[in-house]
C-alpha positions as CSV (number, residue, x, y, z in Angstrom):
1,M,0.0,0.0,0.0
2,T,1.2,3.5,-0.8
3,T,0.9,6.4,1.6
4,P,-2.0,8.7,0.7
5,R,-1.0,12.0,-0.9
6,Y,-1.9,15.3,0.9
7,N,-5.0,16.9,-0.5
8,I,-4.9,20.7,0.0
9,Y,-8.6,21.0,-0.8
10,T,-10.1,18.5,1.8
11,F,-10.4,20.6,4.9
12,I,-11.3,24.0,3.4
13,H,-13.9,22.4,1.1
14,K,-15.5,20.6,4.1
15,G,-15.8,24.0,5.7
16,L,-17.1,25.8,2.6
17,R,-19.8,23.1,1.9
18,A,-21.0,23.3,5.5
19,Y,-21.0,27.1,5.6
20,M,-22.9,27.4,2.3
21,A,-25.5,24.8,3.4
22,H,-25.9,26.5,6.8
23,A,-26.4,30.0,5.2
24,L,-28.8,28.7,2.6
25,V,-31.0,27.0,5.3
26,R,-31.1,30.2,7.3
27,V,-32.1,32.3,4.4
28,G,-34.8,29.9,3.5
29,R,-36.4,30.0,7.0
30,F,-35.9,33.5,8.3
31,D,-38.7,36.1,8.7
32,P,-37.7,39.0,6.4
33,H,-40.0,41.4,8.3
34,E,-38.3,40.9,11.7
35,A,-35.5,43.4,11.8
36,P,-33.1,41.8,14.3
37,E,-33.3,38.4,12.6
38,R,-33.1,39.9,9.1
39,R,-29.9,41.8,10.0
40,D,-28.4,38.7,11.6
41,V,-29.1,36.5,8.6
42,L,-28.0,39.0,6.0
43,D,-24.8,39.8,7.9
44,E,-24.0,36.1,7.9
45,V,-24.6,35.9,4.1
46,R,-22.3,38.9,3.6
47,T,-19.6,37.3,5.7
48,L,-20.0,34.1,3.7
49,L,-19.6,36.0,0.4
50,D,-16.5,37.8,1.8
51,F,-15.0,34.5,2.7
52,C,-15.8,33.0,-0.7
53,E,-14.2,35.9,-2.4
54,H,-11.1,35.7,-0.3
55,H,-10.9,32.0,-1.0
56,V,-11.1,32.4,-4.7
57,H,-8.4,35.1,-4.7
58,N,-6.2,32.8,-2.6
59,E,-6.7,29.9,-5.0
60,N,-5.9,32.1,-8.0
61,R,-2.8,33.6,-6.4
62,V,-1.3,30.4,-5.0
63,I,-2.8,27.2,-6.4
64,H,-3.5,28.2,-9.9
65,A,-0.2,30.0,-10.2
66,A,1.6,26.8,-9.0
67,M,-0.4,24.7,-11.6
68,E,0.5,27.0,-14.4
69,A,4.2,27.2,-13.4
70,R,4.7,23.5,-14.0
71,R,1.8,22.6,-16.4
72,P,0.7,25.6,-18.4
73,G,-3.0,25.7,-19.2
74,S,-3.9,23.2,-16.5
75,S,-5.9,25.7,-14.4
76,Q,-7.9,27.1,-17.3
77,G,-11.1,25.4,-16.5
78,T,-11.4,26.3,-12.8
79,A,-9.9,29.8,-13.5
80,G,-12.9,30.4,-15.8
81,D,-15.2,29.3,-13.0
82,H,-13.6,31.7,-10.6
83,E,-14.3,34.6,-12.9
84,E,-18.0,33.6,-12.9
85,H,-17.9,33.2,-9.1
86,F,-16.7,36.8,-8.7
87,T,-19.7,38.0,-10.9
88,E,-22.1,35.8,-8.9
89,I,-20.8,37.1,-5.6
90,A,-21.4,40.7,-6.7
91,R,-24.9,39.8,-7.8
92,L,-25.7,38.1,-4.5
93,R,-24.5,41.2,-2.6
94,R,-27.1,43.2,-4.6
95,F,-29.8,40.7,-3.7
96,V,-28.8,41.0,0.0
97,E,-29.2,44.8,-0.2
98,H,-32.6,44.5,-1.9
99,V,-33.9,42.4,1.0
100,E,-32.6,45.1,3.4
101,T,-34.1,48.1,1.5
102,Q,-37.4,46.8,0.2
103,E,-40.6,46.7,2.3
104,G,-43.8,44.6,2.6
105,T,-44.4,42.1,-0.3
106,A,-41.4,43.5,-2.2
107,R,-39.2,42.5,0.7
108,E,-40.7,39.0,0.8
109,N,-40.1,38.6,-2.9
110,A,-36.5,39.8,-2.5
111,A,-35.9,37.3,0.2
112,A,-37.3,34.5,-2.0
113,L,-35.0,35.6,-4.8
114,L,-32.0,35.7,-2.6
115,Y,-32.7,32.1,-1.5
116,R,-33.0,30.9,-5.0
117,E,-29.8,32.6,-6.2
118,L,-27.9,31.5,-3.1
119,A,-29.0,27.9,-3.8
120,A,-27.8,28.2,-7.4
121,F,-24.5,29.7,-6.2
122,A,-24.0,26.8,-3.7
123,A,-24.8,24.2,-6.3
124,D,-22.4,25.7,-8.8
125,N,-19.7,25.8,-6.1
126,Y,-20.3,22.2,-5.0
127,A,-19.8,21.0,-8.6
128,H,-16.7,23.3,-9.0
129,M,-15.1,21.9,-5.8
130,A,-15.5,18.4,-7.1
131,V,-13.5,19.3,-10.2
132,E,-10.8,20.8,-8.0
133,E,-10.7,17.7,-5.9
134,S,-10.2,15.5,-8.9
135,H,-8.5,17.4,-11.8
136,N,-6.6,20.2,-9.9
137,I,-5.3,18.0,-7.2
138,G,-4.2,15.4,-9.8
139,V,-2.1,18.1,-11.4
140,L,-0.6,19.2,-8.1
141,W,0.2,15.5,-7.2
142,E,2.0,14.9,-10.5
143,C,4.0,18.2,-10.4
144,Y,4.7,18.8,-6.7
145,S,5.8,16.8,-3.6
146,D,3.6,16.8,-0.5
147,A,6.1,19.1,1.2
148,E,5.7,21.6,-1.6
149,I,1.9,21.3,-1.4
150,H,2.1,22.0,2.3
151,A,4.2,25.1,1.5
152,L,1.5,26.3,-0.8
153,E,-1.1,25.9,1.9
154,H,1.2,27.7,4.4
155,D,1.4,30.6,1.9
156,I,-2.4,30.9,1.9
157,V,-2.8,30.6,5.7
158,S,0.0,33.1,6.4
159,H,-1.8,35.8,4.3
160,Q,-5.2,35.3,6.1
161,S,-6.4,38.1,8.4
162,M,-7.3,37.0,12.0
163,D,-11.0,37.3,11.1
164,E,-10.6,35.2,8.0
165,A,-8.7,32.5,9.9
166,A,-11.4,32.5,12.6
167,V,-14.1,31.9,10.1
168,A,-12.1,29.2,8.4
169,L,-11.5,27.3,11.6
170,R,-15.1,27.8,12.8
171,W,-16.4,26.0,9.7
172,M,-13.7,23.5,9.0
173,L,-13.0,22.0,12.4
174,P,-16.6,21.0,13.4
175,H,-17.1,19.3,10.0
176,M,-14.0,17.2,9.9
177,N,-13.9,13.6,11.0
178,P,-12.2,13.0,14.4
179,E,-8.8,12.0,12.9
180,E,-8.7,15.0,10.7
181,R,-9.7,17.3,13.6
182,V,-6.9,16.0,15.8
183,R,-4.4,16.2,13.0
184,M,-5.2,19.8,12.2
185,L,-5.3,21.0,15.9
186,G,-2.1,19.1,16.7
187,G,-0.4,21.1,14.0
188,V,-2.0,24.4,15.1
189,R,-0.9,23.7,18.6
190,Q,2.7,23.6,17.5
191,T,2.5,27.0,15.7
192,V,0.5,29.4,17.8
193,P,0.8,30.7,21.4
194,G,-1.0,28.7,24.1
195,E,-3.6,31.4,24.7
196,V,-4.5,31.4,21.0
197,F,-4.8,27.7,21.0
198,E,-7.2,27.9,24.0
199,Q,-9.3,30.5,22.2
200,I,-9.6,28.1,19.2
201,L,-10.7,25.3,21.5
202,G,-13.2,27.7,23.1
203,L,-14.5,28.5,19.7
204,I,-15.2,25.0,18.5
205,R,-16.1,23.2,21.8
206,P,-19.8,24.4,21.7
207,L,-20.0,23.2,18.1
208,L,-19.0,19.6,18.8
209,Q,-21.1,16.8,20.2
210,R,-20.1,15.5,23.6
211,R,-18.5,12.4,22.2
212,E,-16.6,14.4,19.6
213,W,-15.2,16.6,22.3
214,Q,-14.2,13.6,24.4
215,K,-12.3,12.0,21.5
216,L,-10.6,15.3,20.7
217,S,-9.6,16.1,24.3
218,Q,-8.3,12.6,24.9
219,A,-6.2,12.6,21.7
220,L,-4.8,16.0,22.6
221,G,-4.2,15.2,26.2
222,L,-6.6,17.9,27.5
223,P,-8.2,17.7,30.9
224,Q,-11.2,15.4,30.7
225,P,-14.6,17.1,31.4
226,E,-16.8,15.6,34.0
227,F,-20.4,14.9,32.9
228,A,-23.3,14.3,35.3
229,L,-24.7,10.8,35.2
């Protein structure tokens, strides 16, 4: 048996799929006439769109550049998708603003339109990510070592803002399997100050099921919580 190659897309795509699904469900069920709920849901959609935009920029700058450096033309298909995604993100921002600025029945219609357009955006991205996880990663595996692929990922992570990194971790970590979660947090633990690591644990603990947290804390050697019988 051969050792599995490192897939740079696995963790971030798990987070993106979960984030898009979560936002879509919220848009589908919120009351557009209730101002606090409306602001909360629309702010979450804006944050999702910001994150998606940053993600596309990072892939263009790092991953597509690496593919083109050693196999010219290999990123052409997904690069074209990315240009469409920028256009779709701009359209979705306008739909979000329409929900905020309309009133009455017009606001209800704007919320329904936002839901449909966000669903189409998510579906397009799901299909796009599948291509990246097959074609693009195949190019990277043929042209780069795992150490080099890790270096590409480090380039992306090192250029993230604190807010962007927090969003990425919030959506990636709860939606990994237990082994992946331990592997990622074990690596993070070696690279950040202790207080930052504690903040990350505090961020994700409420998002994990009790058994998931037990597995994680045992694997990382954290103090074991006591649960009432």
